[in-house]
N, C-alpha and C positions, 0 to 999 in steps of 0.2 A: 551081541545076541543070550541069553539065557535057554536054560534048559526050559523054560515055561510058557516062549515064546511057539505061537501055533505055526506049522506049516505055511501060511500062508502071510504070517508077518513076517517071519525067516526073510522068504522069498521078495516079498516089498522092497525091505529094507537090504536087501543084496542088488535088486535093480535100482535100489536109490544111489549104492555106492557105485554099480559098476554105470551110471549115467554122469557121474558125476567124475570122476576116474578118464570117461569117452571124453565129454563136451568141455572139460575145464585145458585139454590139450588141445590148445586150436592148431591148424594144421594146414587147414584153404584159404591161400592168400587172397585169390580173389573176391570169392565169398565173405571173407574177415571183413576188407575195404569197406564192403558196401554195408557190411552191419556196422563195424565201429570203426574202421581205420580212418574215414573220413574224420569222425570227431576226435580221433588221436591226435590228428595232424595238428588242429585248432588248441588242442591243450598245448599240446610239444612246444610250441612258439613261445606259446607265455611262460612255461615252466623255464625255459632255456632263458629267457629274458632276466627272469627273477634269481635263477641261480647266479647269472653273472660273472661266470670263471673268470678268469684272467687267458690270455690267448696263448696258442700254440701247446697247448696240453696233449699228452696221448690219452685218449680216450677209450675206453673198454666201456660197451654195452652189453645189457642181458636181456634176452628175448626181445629182439630189436622186431619180432613183429613183420610188418610190411614195410618197416623205414620208416615210419614217420617223425619219430625220435631224430634217427639217424639225419634224415634231412633239414631238421630243424637247427639240429648242432651245427652242421655244416656253413647252413646260410646265415646263424645267427653267433656261434661260438668262438670263429675262428680260431678253430684246433689243428692242431699240427696235425694229427692223423685221430682215425677212428676206427678200431675193431669191432665191427657189430657183430652178436651172436644171437644163437637161438637153436632151440632144442630140434626144431620142425626142419628138416629140409627143405616142405615145401615153401615156407616162409624167408629163410635163406635165401633159396633161389628168385622169387618173388621181388625182394627188397634191393639185392643186388640188380635184376634186368633194369629196375626204374634209377639204379643211381652208378652214372658215369666220374663220379668226380674221384681223384688220384688217392687224395686223402683219405677214402674209406674202403674198407677191406670187412671183408663178408666171410664168417664159417658157423658149422655144426658145433654147439657147444653147450654143455649141462652146465647150469647156473650153480649148481652143488658140486662140484670136480670139475674146475675151470684147470683147461690143459696148457697153462701158465706161467711164469716164471715167477715167484715172489718180488715186488716191487718195480714190478716191470712198467706199471701206468699211473700216469698223475688222476685222473679221475672216474671211478666207476659208477655207472647212472644203469637206471631200467626205467621203465615206463608200463605202468597199468597190467603188472605181471605177477607182483612182490605176492599177491595176494596168494597168486595159485600156487607159489612154489611150498613144497611139501614141509621144507625144513627152513622157515625163515632167518633162523639163527645160523645155521649154515651156510646158507648165503652170503648172509652178513662176515661171518669166517672169512668164506673164501675171497668177497669184497676187500676185507681187509686186507690179507697177504698178497694181493697182488697189487696193491697201491704201496707208490714211492711213499718216505716219510711227509707229511704236510699234505697227501694227497687228499682228493676231497669226495665224500660219497653224498649222491644226488639223484632221487629217485621220487616216484610219486603213484597212487593208486586213485583210482575211483572212489566216491567218500557212497559207498554202497548201504551202509548202516544208515547216511542220514538222507535217505532219497536222493541223492544229488545226481544220479544215473536218472533224470526224470523221466525218460519215457522207458528201461530198463524197470525201474522201481511198478510203474504205473500197469506196466505189462504182468509182473507178478501179482500183484495184489488183484488183476483182474482175474489172471489165472485162479487164483485159490476161492475166488467165488462159486467155480465150478468143480474143480478138482484139487483137496484137502493138500496131496502129494505135492501140490506145484509148494506148499510152504517150506519143505525141508530144500527145494532146491532155490529156491529167494538167494542172491546172492548177500542179501543184505542183513538174513539171519548169519549164514555160513562163513561172512568175514568180521566180526564185529570190531576185529582193530582195526579198521581200515579208518577213524577218525584219530581227530588229534591226540586226546589222551593215548587210546592204543597205540600209537605209532609211536609218542614218546616214550612210552614203555620199554618196545621193543628192541629202540634204538638202547637204553638206559642197561639194558640186558644184555645186550652185546658190547656193551662198552664203550659206547659213543655217547660222546660228553657234549653238550653245547648244540645240541641239534636243533638247527631252524624249522617248524613247520608252519605250512600257512595255507587257507586254500587258495583256490584257484578255479575260474570260472569262463565257462563259454555258452553259449547257446546252439540246442542242436535243431534245425528248422528245417519242416519237412513242406514241401508245396503242396500235399493233401495228405489224407490217411491211408491212401493207397502206398503212397512212397513211403511213409511209415511203416507200415505192414511188410511188405517186400520183403524186407531183410531177415524179419522172421522164420522164411520160408525156407532159408538157404541152408539149414543144417549145421550150422559152425558157432560154436559158442554155445553158453547154459541154453537161452530162451527159445533161440532158433531149434537144438535140440530136442531141446522137452515138445516143442510145435511137432518137431517130425515123429513123434512117438504118438502122438492123437488121432483116435479115428476121426474119419470125416466130417461125422458130426459133433464133434466134439471143437474141433477147430474150426469150423464155422459159426458154434454159437461164442467161442472166445473172439476172436475176428469181431461178429457183432456186439460185445460188451465191450472189448478196447475201443472198438468205434466209438458207442453210445458214450463210454467215461471219457474220451479223448474230444470228444467233437468233430463229426466227418466232414464239416464243411467247411471249403478254404484250409489256407495256410496253418501246420503247429507248429509253435516254436516252446520249448522246454530247456528247462537248464541242465545243465551237465556243470558236476563240482567235484574235483580231485582236491587230492591231501598231497601237498608237496612238501620232500624232507631235503634239507642239505645238512652236512658237518663238513668240518677239517679237521683230520688227523692230527695228534702233534708230530712235530718236526724233529728229525734225529736229534738225538744230545740232551 
């Protein structure tokens, strides 16, 4: 803010910052599962197959959410163990309740201040949360600290800048037609590094050399428009959080415009694209 900003402008900016802080902090497992979790599961399996890790590794997962990547690792990667962590106690409880595999443990932990010893894990991973971390370089430093020599870093993020999360991209573009404020909340503008070049630069700044980066895609299929719209009304995540702030009139207008833009007759299928990163750290000696 500057001294020349009007009180109205200052209030609008403050509200926007408060909105981002609130709705970037995912907390409700059940609502997240309906909004994004089901697509997370599809991309998680592709990601684990792409990483193609050795068997019997000790994994650490940052931001486990509802456990989509945790389950994909257990079913596709033959881990020795996995410690799945998240800042939100609700997510940890939810993910744990859906998993009885004895190789898996769940804990509340901050990705920027991991409570684990140096050199205690073979691979550190995260799914669709790296862009929400307030300090990605601090997260990289913590990931490297807890890795054993020759360990792996592997993570992925939605391609928001490239419109890769089709139904989210269409939502924000439609919202901007009726509310200029929506443009400031669009993840595509807020997370410009979530593409190949940006991720490569992040890795280089962290001293991670030779990272492989590849696009992974799945289809998000909805039986009809109402099935697509309903998760936007649940209040968890940026688009649903935005809908929750609208008057009934604006909400109805947004729903009608989104239906017109997507087509409300019959099934709706859109692409979901993520950028995946994997790198092996140098061995000791």
